[in-house]
N, C-alpha and C positions, 0 to 999 in steps of 0.2 A: 508672562503676562504681556510683554511687549509683542511677542509673536501672535498671541491671540487677538490683540488689538489691531495689528496689521492685517490679519486675516479678515477680521470683521470689517475694517475699512475697505479692503479690496472687494469683499463681497458686496458691500453697499454701493461701491463705484460701479461694479458690473451690473447690478440691478438697475441702476440709473442709465447706464450707457447702452445696454442691449436693446431696449425699445427704440432708441434713437437710430439704430442701424436697420430697423425693420422697414421694409417697403410696403407693408400692409398696415393700413390704418385701422382704427377701432370701429369705424363706421362700416356699414354694409357695402362692400365693393361692387355689388351688382345692382344696387338700388337705382331706380330711375329718378329719385329725388336729388341725387348728388349732381355735381357739375356734368354737363352734357358735352360730348365731343362735338366740334363744329360740323362734322360730317363723317361719312364712313372713311376710316383710315385706308390708305392706299393698299390695294390688293387684298382687302378684307371683306368678309361677308357679314352683314348685320343679321342677327337672329332676334326676333321679337317673340316673347313668351306670354303665357297666361299672366294676367295682372299687369300687362304693359311693361314688363321687365324686358331688358335687352342687353346684349353683349355683342362683341365682334370677334370673328375668328379669321386668322390668316394662316393658310396652310404653308408649311415650309418643308424643305428636304424631301421633295417628291412625295409628300403626304406622310412622312414619318413623324412629323411634329405638327401640333396645332398651337398657334400662338394666340392665347386668349387675351383680349383687349377690353378693358373697362376704364371708366373715367379716371381713376386715380393710380392705376398700375397695370402691368401686363405680366402674364405668366406663360411659360412654355410648358406644354403638355406633350408627353411622349406617347406614341402609339402603343397600345397594349399588344403583347405578343399573342394573346388568346382571342382577341376580337378586333377585327380590322376597322371597326367603326368607333372604337373606344379609345380615348386619350386620357392620361392621368398624370398627376404630380402630387404626391402626398395625399391629402384628403380630397382634392379637387378632381372630379371625374366629368368628362364630356363624352356623351354618346350621341354621335351624329346619325340620325335616322330620318332624313327628310323633314317632313312636317311634324315629326314626333321626337325631335332632338331634345335631350335633357342635359342640364348642367347641375351638378351637386357639389357643394362645398361642405363636407361633413354632414351632420344631421340638421343644422340650422338653416341652410340655404338650399332650396331645391327649385329649379326652374323647369317647368314642364311645358309640353306642347309648343316648343320653340320652332318657329318657321323661318327659313332663310328668306330674306327680302331681295327682290329683284334689284339689280344694280341699275341706276339711272344714268 
């Protein structure tokens, strides 16, 4: 009985602590209504998509990685071995194709017709 109670308490503790370790919030990380960066991050390109959605990309490791930057967190995407313009990490996929760049995060978030903005 004591062992079952300890397991239950440990499970409850893990359920409470695991979300606290996550760097991904429950809100839409790509939404334009969340906090806005004060400007383009250093060495990054801003992409503006349909619906005035936007994100930033910084290329790293001679193009082997794309660092995806949005207001509340950042994610490293590794280059796909099968497609030189595709970068992915888990369910996040970035396909860089000039003015037809797309960003997908699973089935819920899809940004299309993303265009790189000229650096000022």
